[in-house]
N, CA and C of each residue as an Amber inpcrd file, in Angstrom:
protein
   414
  97.8880000 106.9110000  83.7450000  96.6560000 106.3000000  84.2030000
  96.9500000 105.5040000  85.4780000  96.0370000 105.5560000  86.4160000
  96.2140000 104.8170000  87.6590000  94.8980000 104.1550000  88.0320000
  94.9760000 103.1930000  88.9270000  93.7730000 102.4910000  89.3380000
  94.0630000 101.4600000  90.3940000  93.1160000 100.5650000  90.5700000
  93.2260000  99.5010000  91.5470000  93.2160000  98.1530000  90.8310000
  93.9750000  97.2230000  91.3760000  93.9150000  95.8260000  90.9850000
  93.6630000  95.0810000  92.2820000  92.7500000  94.0960000  92.2540000
  92.4200000  93.4090000  93.4940000  92.1870000  91.9270000  93.2760000
  92.3310000  91.1850000  94.3670000  91.9590000  89.7820000  94.3820000
  90.8690000  89.6140000  95.4200000  89.8600000  88.8360000  95.0720000
  88.8070000  88.4940000  96.0170000  88.4530000  87.0350000  95.7970000
  88.4230000  86.2810000  96.8670000  88.0460000  84.8750000  96.7660000
  86.5440000  84.7810000  96.5410000  86.0340000  83.5710000  96.5400000
  84.6020000  83.3700000  96.3440000  83.7730000  83.9400000  97.4870000
  84.3880000  84.1940000  98.6510000  83.6520000  84.8140000  99.7650000
  83.2010000  86.2230000  99.3960000  83.9520000  86.8790000  98.5240000
  83.5620000  88.1840000  98.0080000  83.8150000  89.3730000  98.9190000
  84.4980000  89.1900000 100.0380000  84.7180000  90.3160000 100.9550000
  85.4440000  91.4730000 100.2770000  86.5550000  91.1800000  99.6320000
  87.3310000  92.2570000  99.0050000  86.5560000  92.8630000  97.8360000
  85.8250000  92.0480000  97.0960000  85.0120000  92.5710000  95.9920000
  83.9520000  93.5440000  96.5080000  83.3660000  93.2570000  97.6750000
  82.3690000  94.1780000  98.2520000  83.0250000  95.5110000  98.6240000
  84.2240000  95.4620000  99.1740000  84.9500000  96.6950000  99.5120000
  85.2110000  97.5000000  98.2370000  85.6980000  96.8420000  97.2060000
  86.0130000  97.5190000  95.9450000  84.7540000  98.1490000  95.3470000
  83.6410000  97.4440000  95.3790000  82.3900000  97.9800000  94.8290000
  81.9830000  99.2570000  95.5610000  82.1810000  99.2960000  96.8650000
  81.8130000 100.4850000  97.6360000  82.7430000 101.6590000  97.3600000
  83.9840000 101.3770000  96.9740000  84.9100000 102.4620000  96.6570000
  84.5020000 103.1880000  95.3830000  83.8600000 102.4580000  94.4560000
  83.4030000 103.0340000  93.1970000  84.5400000 103.7280000  92.4420000
  85.6650000 103.0030000  92.3300000  86.8440000 103.4860000  91.6110000
  87.2040000 102.4830000  90.5190000  87.9210000 102.9100000  89.4930000
  88.3470000 101.9660000  88.4570000  89.1660000 100.8350000  89.0810000
  88.7800000  99.5960000  88.8000000  89.4690000  98.4440000  89.3910000
  89.3830000  97.2450000  88.4630000  90.4230000  96.4380000  88.5030000
  90.4740000  95.1920000  87.7440000  90.6850000  94.0510000  88.7260000
  89.9990000  92.9380000  88.4770000  90.0710000  91.7940000  89.3870000
  91.0320000  90.7330000  88.8780000  91.8970000  90.2630000  89.7510000
  92.7110000  89.0910000  89.4730000  91.7650000  87.8960000  89.5950000
  91.6820000  87.0400000  88.5920000  90.6900000  85.9710000  88.6180000
  90.9610000  84.9150000  89.6930000  89.8760000  84.3090000  90.1490000
  89.9810000  83.2220000  91.1190000  90.5380000  81.9800000  90.4280000
  90.0670000  81.7110000  89.2280000  90.5060000  80.5160000  88.5020000
  91.8370000  80.7610000  87.8000000  92.7990000  79.8750000  88.0120000
  94.0860000  80.0240000  87.3100000  93.9550000  79.8860000  85.7910000
  92.8440000  79.3180000  85.3190000  92.6440000  79.1550000  83.8800000
  92.2320000  80.4620000  83.2100000  91.7150000  81.4060000  83.9800000
  91.2720000  82.6760000  83.4120000  92.4550000  83.6070000  83.1720000
  92.3700000  84.4660000  82.1580000  93.4930000  85.3680000  81.8580000
  93.6630000  86.4440000  82.9350000  94.8930000  86.8140000  83.1410000
  95.2100000  87.8840000  84.0900000  94.8710000  89.2370000  83.4590000
  94.4480000  90.1910000  84.2870000  94.1690000  91.5230000  83.7370000
  95.4650000  92.2360000  83.3670000  95.3310000  93.1730000  82.4580000
  96.4500000  94.0600000  82.1290000  96.2610000  95.2920000  83.0100000
  97.1450000  95.4770000  83.9920000  96.9320000  96.5870000  84.9290000
  97.2040000  97.9380000  84.2840000  96.6520000  99.0010000  84.9030000
  96.9860000 100.3420000  84.4260000  98.4770000 100.6130000  84.6380000
  98.9370000 101.6940000  84.0750000 100.3620000 102.0320000  84.1730000
 100.8410000 102.0600000  85.6240000 100.0380000 102.6290000  86.5080000
 100.3410000 102.6670000  87.9450000  99.1010000 102.1990000  88.6910000
  99.2930000 101.3360000  89.6660000  98.1380000 100.8190000  90.3910000
  98.4890000 100.5010000  91.8440000  97.4340000 100.4350000  92.6380000
  97.5140000  99.9690000  94.0130000  96.8360000  98.6030000  94.0310000
  97.4790000  97.6470000  94.6660000  96.9510000  96.2950000  94.7960000
  96.1710000  96.1740000  96.0960000  94.9620000  95.6320000  96.0200000
  94.1490000  95.3680000  97.2040000  94.0890000  93.8540000  97.3480000
  94.5840000  93.3610000  98.4800000  94.7640000  91.9200000  98.6330000
  94.3380000  91.4380000 100.0170000  93.4900000  90.4130000 100.0830000
  93.1630000  89.8090000 101.3700000  94.2920000  88.8880000 101.8220000
  94.2480000  88.4930000 103.0630000  95.2540000  87.5980000 103.6380000
  94.6400000  86.2350000 103.8870000  95.3610000  85.1920000 103.4790000
  94.9590000  83.8060000 103.7350000  96.1620000  83.0970000 104.3290000
  96.3520000  83.2230000 105.6260000  97.5210000  82.6260000 106.2700000
  97.0910000  81.5300000 107.2330000  97.9810000  80.5440000 107.3990000
  97.7360000  79.5680000 108.4520000  98.1850000  80.2050000 109.7730000
  98.1660000  79.4870000 110.8360000  98.5120000  80.0300000 112.1550000
  99.9180000  80.5720000 112.2620000 100.8130000  80.1410000 111.3730000
 102.2000000  80.6160000 111.4230000 102.4890000  81.6880000 110.3800000
 101.4960000  82.0150000 109.5590000 101.6830000  83.0510000 108.5450000
 101.9660000  82.5250000 107.1530000 102.1440000  81.2040000 107.0150000
 102.3890000  80.6460000 105.6760000 101.1410000  80.7820000 104.8150000
 101.3560000  81.0560000 103.5360000 100.2490000  81.1600000 102.5970000
  99.4800000  82.4650000 102.6930000 100.0840000  83.4950000 103.2630000
  99.3790000  84.7670000 103.4620000  98.9370000  85.4010000 102.1520000
  99.7630000  85.3190000 101.1330000  99.4400000  85.9290000  99.8360000
  98.8150000  84.8570000  98.9410000  97.6090000  85.0980000  98.4430000
  96.9700000  84.1050000  97.5760000  97.8390000  83.7690000  96.3650000
  97.8110000  82.4980000  95.9620000  98.6320000  82.0330000  94.8340000
  98.3690000  82.8330000  93.5540000  97.1220000  83.2310000  93.3350000
  96.7990000  83.9960000  92.1330000  97.5030000  85.3560000  92.1470000
  97.6330000  85.9580000  93.3270000  98.3190000  87.2540000  93.4480000
  99.8150000  87.0640000  93.2090000 100.3670000  85.9910000  93.7390000
 101.7790000  85.6890000  93.4890000 102.0190000  85.5280000  91.9920000
 101.1420000  84.7760000  91.3400000 101.2630000  84.5710000  89.8880000
 101.1810000  85.9050000  89.1440000 100.2550000  86.7630000  89.5520000
 100.1110000  88.0770000  88.9300000 101.3930000  88.9000000  89.0890000
 101.9230000  88.9380000  90.3040000 103.1020000  89.7670000  90.5880000
 104.4060000  89.1590000  90.0740000 104.4210000  87.8670000  89.7870000
 105.6390000  87.2470000  89.2610000 105.9570000  87.6970000  87.8390000
 105.0060000  88.3050000  87.1700000 105.2500000  88.8430000  85.8370000
 105.8660000  90.2340000  85.9870000 107.1040000  90.4350000  85.5160000
 107.7670000  91.7370000  85.6930000 107.0020000  92.9080000  85.0990000
 106.3200000  92.7060000  83.9840000 105.5630000  93.7860000  83.3610000
 104.3940000  94.2330000  84.2240000 103.6980000  93.2640000  84.8210000
 102.5810000  93.6140000  85.7040000 103.0900000  94.2100000  87.0090000
 104.1590000  93.6740000  87.5310000 104.7140000  94.1510000  88.8010000
 105.2620000  95.5700000  88.6910000 105.7190000  95.9710000  87.5180000
 106.3770000  97.2660000  87.3390000 105.4900000  98.4450000  87.7150000
 104.1850000  98.3340000  87.5410000 103.2900000  99.4490000  87.8320000
 102.8030000  99.5250000  89.2680000 103.1440000  98.5350000  90.0780000
 102.6850000  98.4990000  91.4700000 103.2710000  99.6650000  92.2560000
 102.4060000 100.4400000  92.9170000 102.8560000 101.6000000  93.6800000
 102.5380000 101.5160000  95.1660000 101.6430000 100.6070000  95.5440000
 101.2930000 100.4560000  96.9510000 100.3560000  99.2770000  97.1180000
 100.1410000  98.8800000  98.3720000  99.2590000  97.7510000  98.6560000
  98.3250000  98.1020000  99.8130000  97.0770000  97.6730000  99.6750000
  96.0690000  97.7670000 100.7270000  95.7200000  96.3320000 101.0710000
  95.7880000  95.9820000 102.3470000  95.6250000  94.5810000 102.7430000
  94.4200000  94.3650000 103.6320000  93.7380000  93.2560000 103.3810000
  92.6100000  92.8560000 104.1950000  92.9590000  91.6720000 105.0690000
  92.1280000  91.4450000 106.0450000  92.3380000  90.3080000 106.9240000
  91.2550000  90.2270000 107.9720000  91.5060000  89.3930000 108.9640000
  90.5770000  89.1910000 110.0650000  91.3500000  89.3910000 111.3580000
  90.9310000  90.3400000 112.1670000  91.6430000  90.6490000 113.4200000
  91.6840000  89.4710000 114.3850000  90.7910000  88.4950000 114.2160000
  90.8130000  87.3130000 115.0750000  92.1100000  86.5230000 114.9380000
  92.8560000  86.7610000 113.8580000  94.0880000  86.0150000 113.6250000
  95.3310000  86.7380000 114.1400000  95.1280000  87.7600000 114.9680000
  96.2280000  88.4160000 115.6870000  97.3360000  88.9230000 114.7940000
  98.5440000  88.3960000 114.9980000  99.7240000  88.9200000 114.3040000
  99.6990000  88.6820000 112.7970000  98.8450000  87.7720000 112.3400000
  98.7740000  87.5550000 110.8940000  97.6960000  88.4210000 110.2320000
  97.0420000  89.3110000 111.0090000  96.0490000  90.2200000 110.4330000
  96.6790000  91.0300000 109.3000000  96.0980000  90.9500000 108.1190000
  96.5390000  91.7060000 106.9300000  98.0090000  91.4590000 106.5910000
  98.5030000  90.2810000 106.9210000  99.9050000  89.9340000 106.6850000
 100.2810000  89.9830000 105.2080000  99.3480000  89.7040000 104.3160000
  99.6640000  89.7340000 102.8870000 100.2430000  91.0880000 102.4740000
  99.7290000  92.1580000 103.0470000 100.2480000  93.4900000 102.7180000
 101.7040000  93.6450000 103.0780000 102.0610000  93.1860000 104.2620000
 103.4520000  93.2930000 104.6960000 104.3720000  92.4210000 103.8280000
 103.9200000  91.2220000 103.4970000 104.7260000  90.3370000 102.6580000
 104.9470000  90.9530000 101.2780000 103.8760000  91.4440000 100.6660000
 103.9910000  92.0670000  99.3420000 104.8790000  93.3060000  99.4070000
 104.7160000  94.1040000 100.4380000 105.5330000  95.3050000 100.6160000
 107.0180000  94.9560000 100.6990000 107.3350000  93.9560000 101.5070000
 108.7450000  93.5600000 101.6730000 109.3340000  92.9980000 100.3840000
 108.5350000  92.2620000  99.6320000 109.0330000  91.6390000  98.3950000
 109.1750000  92.6340000  97.2500000 108.3310000  93.6660000  97.2330000
 108.3120000  94.5760000  96.0790000 108.8360000  95.9830000  96.3810000
 108.9660000  96.3250000  97.6580000 109.4660000  97.6500000  98.0120000
 108.4310000  98.7580000  97.9470000 107.1480000  98.4090000  97.8720000
 106.0980000  99.4340000  97.8720000 105.5170000  99.5500000  99.2790000
 104.9000000 100.6880000  99.6060000 104.3470000 100.8530000 100.9570000
 103.0000000 100.1480000 101.1520000 102.7470000  99.7430000 102.3910000
 101.4050000  99.3150000 102.7840000 100.6480000 100.6050000 103.0750000
  99.5970000 100.8600000 102.3240000  98.8660000 102.1200000 102.4500000
  97.7460000 102.0520000 103.4790000  97.1780000 100.8500000 103.6790000
  96.0510000 100.7280000 104.6060000  95.7900000  99.2560000 104.8610000
  95.1650000  98.9700000 106.0170000  94.7380000  97.6180000 106.3590000
  93.2690000  97.6770000 106.7830000  92.4830000  96.7140000 106.3330000
  91.0620000  96.6780000 106.6750000  90.6670000  95.2620000 107.0750000
  89.5360000  95.1720000 107.7780000  89.0470000  93.8690000 108.2100000
  87.8800000  93.4170000 107.3360000  87.9390000  92.1480000 106.9050000
  86.8920000  91.4820000 106.1300000  86.4690000  92.3050000 104.9170000
  85.2450000  92.8250000 104.8650000  84.7930000  93.6220000 103.7150000
  84.9170000  95.1130000 103.9830000  85.5280000  95.4750000 105.1080000
  85.6940000  96.8820000 105.4480000  84.4050000  97.4850000 105.9840000
  84.5530000  98.6300000 106.6110000  83.4250000  99.3840000 107.1560000
  83.3030000 100.6930000 106.3740000  82.2740000 101.4610000 106.6830000
  82.1490000 102.7610000 106.0200000  83.3400000 103.6470000 106.3660000
  83.8460000 103.5330000 107.5780000  85.0440000 104.2890000 107.9750000
  86.2260000 103.8900000 107.0940000  86.3820000 102.5820000 106.8500000
  87.4680000 102.1130000 105.9730000  87.3080000 102.6850000 104.5680000
  86.0910000 102.6420000 104.0400000  85.8310000 103.1630000 102.6930000
  86.2340000 104.6400000 102.6260000  85.7930000 105.4130000 103.6010000
  86.1080000 106.8460000 103.6290000  87.6100000 107.0750000 103.7330000
  88.2730000 106.3190000 104.5900000  89.7270000 106.4890000 104.7660000
  90.5080000 106.0610000 103.5280000  90.0870000 104.9730000 102.9010000
  90.7800000 104.5170000 101.6980000  90.6170000 105.5420000 100.5750000
  89.3930000 106.0210000 100.3620000  89.1670000 107.0280000  99.3170000
  89.9990000 108.2810000  99.5750000  90.0020000 108.7610000 100.8220000
  90.7790000 109.9610000 101.1590000  92.2710000 109.6940000 100.9940000
  92.7150000 108.5270000 101.4280000  94.1320000 108.1810000 101.2990000
  94.5640000 108.0630000  99.8540000  93.7280000 107.4360000  99.0220000
  94.0620000 107.3260000  97.6060000  94.0300000 108.6870000  96.9220000
  93.1050000 109.5510000  97.3170000  93.0610000 110.9050000  96.7460000
  94.3720000 111.6300000  97.0240000  94.8750000 111.4620000  98.2370000
  96.1510000 112.0990000  98.5940000  97.3150000 111.4110000  97.8780000
  97.2840000 110.0810000  97.8210000  98.3670000 109.3050000  97.2170000
  98.4550000 109.5400000  95.7120000  97.3040000 109.4760000  95.0140000
  97.2810000 109.6150000  93.5550000  97.0610000 111.0510000  93.1060000
  96.3290000 111.7970000  93.8910000  95.8240000 113.0800000  93.4120000
  94.3960000 112.8500000  92.9180000  93.5900000 113.8560000  92.9800000
  92.1640000 113.6700000  92.6880000  91.8730000 113.2620000  91.2510000
  92.7500000 113.5570000  90.2950000  92.4470000 113.2180000  88.9040000
  92.2810000 111.7070000  88.7100000  93.0010000 110.9070000  89.4780000
  92.8780000 109.4560000  89.3240000  91.5690000 108.9450000  89.9130000
  91.0030000 109.6480000  90.8480000  89.7650000 109.1890000  91.4600000
  88.5440000 109.5680000  90.6350000  88.7240000 110.4130000  89.6520000
  87.5750000 110.8030000  88.8190000  87.5870000 110.1100000  87.4760000
  88.6050000 109.3300000  87.1870000  88.6690000 108.5890000  85.9250000
  87.8840000 107.3000000  86.0740000  86.8870000 107.0980000  85.2800000
  86.1190000 105.8340000  85.3520000  85.9950000 105.2100000  83.9930000
């Protein structure tokens, strides 16, 4: 079984992207008091970037907490990162940080809530990455 796991802050940008993908997905909660999801056996993480001007804090604390669990981290197969191009070199930095720490590839980078082009490219990329059977499981 494969799917998506994502984090979206209260701004909801990443959640809007995930809704448009219309694929099986589990959300990492905003509140640390809420339970973490149990990810599918294999998953791609979709993560926005929250970095200061120097790149510190790029990966949200909730995502770090999620990935610090070896059982949850074991199924990670790739990362898709969001960000804001106005921040230059730190655009979608969370993807690069997660990739370097876990050894999985950055599969795609998108801005804010993504565009229709991003949605189409992500769906096509995931179809190639997972195979079409994972995109039809809901």
